[in-house]
N, C-alpha and C positions, 0 to 999 in steps of 0.2 A: 457115500455111506457114512452115517454117523456112528461113533464108537463110544465106548465107556472108557474114560481116562481115569486110571487108578493112580492115586498119588499117596505114597506112604514111604517113609524112610526105612521101614523094616522089610527086609527082603522076603522073609517067610510069609508075612501078611500079604505083600504084593503077589507073590507066587500063588498063594492059596486062593485069593480073590480072582486072579486071572484064570486059574484052572477051573473054578466053579463057573465063571461067566462064559468062558470060551466053550466049556462043555454044554452050555445051554444055547450056544449059537451066537453069542454076542461078539462083535469085533471089539478087541481090547487093546489099548495102549497103556504104557506105564510110565510114571515119572517118580523120581526119588526125592524131589524137593520142590519147594515153592518156585525157585528160580527155573527149574525145568518146566513147570507148568506155564510160566510166562513165555519161555522159549517156544514151547509147543503151540500155544495160542497164537503167537506171532508168525509161526512158520507153517502151520498145518491147517487143514479144514477144522472148524470148531467141532469139538466132540458133542455127542448128544447129551452127555452128562459127565460131570467130574465127581468122582468119589474122593473126597479131600480129607486126609487125616488132619485133625485139628492140632495135634501136638507134634510138630517137627522142629528140628533145630534150625536156627538162622531165620527161617520164615515160616510162621505158623499158618494153619489153614485160614484163620481169621484175617491174617495179613494178606494172604492171596486174595481173599474175597474183597478186602478193602481196595487192593490194586485193581481188581476187575471192575469195581464200582467207579473208579476214576477213569476208566477207559471204555467209553460208550460202545465201542465195537465188540467188547467182550461181556458187557453188562447183562446180556440176555442169555448167556450160556448158563444152564442150571448147574449148580454145584451143591452136592450133598455133603454136609460136614459129618465126618465119621469121628466119634468122640467117646471116650470112656468116662468123661466127666458127667456126673449125675446132676449137676446144677443146670438150671435153665440155660439154653444156648446164649452165648454172648454176642452172636452175630445174626442180625435180622436178615441179612442178604441171602443166607443159605436157603435153597429151595426146599430142603428137608434136613433132618438130623437123623443119622443112623447111630444108635447107641451101642457101644461095645459092652458085653459080648452080644452079638446079634446072630440070628439063625440064618441058614441058607435061604429059607423062604423070605425072610425080611429083606435080605440082599437082593434076591431076584425080583421081589415086588418093587423095590426102588428102581432097579435097572429097567424093568418093563414100563415103569411110569414115564420114562423119558426116551427110551430107545426100543427099537424092534430088533429081536434077534434075527440073524440072517437065515439060519436054518437050525433045526434040531440036530445036534451032533450025535 
């Protein structure tokens, strides 16, 4: 079963996104940093989509995307860059960009584009 992998260094954001997505029946995993994404990808079944915060300490979302591009086994995993930056996206590898603040419907639309919910909760 594919899941949504939420990656954000802010606990409140992770918890809110997880609550919304699990409430709609999506399988959800979370990571707090770019390094945790890499560990997840190396050790778990690839997620259906990664919701990847662009601005994280130590390893930004763009740097995670760069790493994924250098590793062909992960290059096809869709990653949606979540960003509050109003400038055009800096990284062409992103499958989509979700601009903060976004609505619940925008979040669900992105999740449904790449994953099927298991069931309606």
